[in-house]
N, C-alpha and C positions, 0 to 999 in steps of 0.2 A: 509565410508565418515562420517556418523553421529557420529559413535563411536569414531573416531580420534578427532573430534570436541569436544566431551564430555571430552576426556582426556586433551585437550587443555585448556578447560575451567576450569577443576579442577586444574590443574597445575598453571594457571595465576591467581586463587583465593589468593593464597599465604597468606592466613589469618588463617589457621588451623594448630596446631602442629601435630595432628593425624586425620588421614582420614581412617576409616575402610571400606574396599570394598570385599564383599563376592561375590567371582566369581564362587562359584559353582565347581563341580567336573570336573576333566579334564583340558588338556591345549589346548586352540584352539587360533586361532590369536587375539581375544580380549583379553583373559586372558594373553596371551604373552605381549601385549601392556601395560597391568597394571604392569605387573611384571617388564618390562624394566624401567618404570618410578618410581617404588616404591623403597624407601630406606629401608623399613622393611618389609619383608615377614614372615607370619605366616601361615603355613599349619595345618589346623585341618583335621584329618583323623579319620578313625577308625581301628580296628585291623583286619579287613577283608582282606584276602590275596591280593585281586585285589587291594584295596585301599593302601596297603602297597608297592605295586609293583608301583602304581601311585605315591606315596610319593618318592620312590627311584628315578623314572624318573624325578620328579621335582628337586630333589638334584643334580643329574647328570647335568641337563640344569643349573640350577642356580650357580653350582660350577665354571662355565666358567666365569661368569660375576660379581657375587655377593660375599659378604664376609661371610654372614651367613644366615641361616634359623631357624626360630623358629618352633618347632614342639609340637604340642598338640593332644592329642588323645580323642575323643568323644566316650561316651558309653562303657565305660571299667568297669570291675568289681574291678580293684584294680590300684592304682597309679604305683605299681611296673611293671605292664604289659607295660605301656607306655615307662618307664625307659629302660626296657629290650628291647623293639623293637627299640628305639633309638640308643641304644649301637649297636644292630646288623646291622642297616643301617649305622652307622658310620665305623664299621668294614668292611662291604661290600664296601663302598666308598674306604677305604684304601687298600683295596685287589684289586680292580680295578684301583687303582692309579688315582683317581680324584683329584683335587687340594687340596693339603695337607693343606693350608691356610684356606680353606673354612671351617665353623663351623656350626655344626647342634646342636642346643640347645634345649634340652627337656624343655620344659616350664609348663608340667602339663598335667593331664587328668581329663575328665569330667565324673563323675559316671553315669552309666546307671540307669535311674529311669523313671518311668511312669509319675511322676509329670510334666516333661518337655513336655511330649506328650500332657497331660490333660491340661495345661495351655496354650499350643500352639493352641490347638483346640477352647479355650475358648477366645483367644485373649488377654491373660494376660501375664504378666511378672513373671515367676516362682520365680525369685529373691525376687519379692514383696510378692508372695503367700506362699513361704516356705522359709522364712528366715533363719531357721535353719537347713534346709535340707542339706544333704551332698553336693549334685549337687551346691547349692548355695555357699557353703564353697570352693567347687572345683574351681568355677569361680572367687570367690574373690580372691583366692591364685594365679591364673593365672594372673589376671588383676594386682596385686600387684607386681609379677615378671616383667612383662612387664614395668609397671611404675618405678620399680627400674633400669631396664636396660636403659630406656630413661633418667632417671636423671643422670645415671653414663656416659652417652653419649657413651654408647656401640652400640647403633643403631642410 
């Protein structure tokens, strides 16, 4: 009941262009409610096999009612890893004949670095502490891609 009211209050605000909600891992009834009302969904996952399995389950579910999913990988060693996994997930979706109009868009990867963990423990923003670190550049690139998609009206 409280959660439904929160969703209602967020929707009724109608004063934000973008609202980011971090639901955490897994899909439960609360996450499902957020997904149902969301126009744009971005999954941030890792390359761990169980996380990739969860991402595919999300793709299967969303392909029934949504038009796209942005996919981002966290803690990767190379950008190519995220691209390769995204391609594999798309191929699996085609093989299993999911909605062919549903788009999975690779939006980028965040490099694995200790700097994020250190700044998190210190309650500081890594993008402010490490301006030229690769992870800051990765995040900046992802945000730029999302903003470009918003500007194009594709999301």
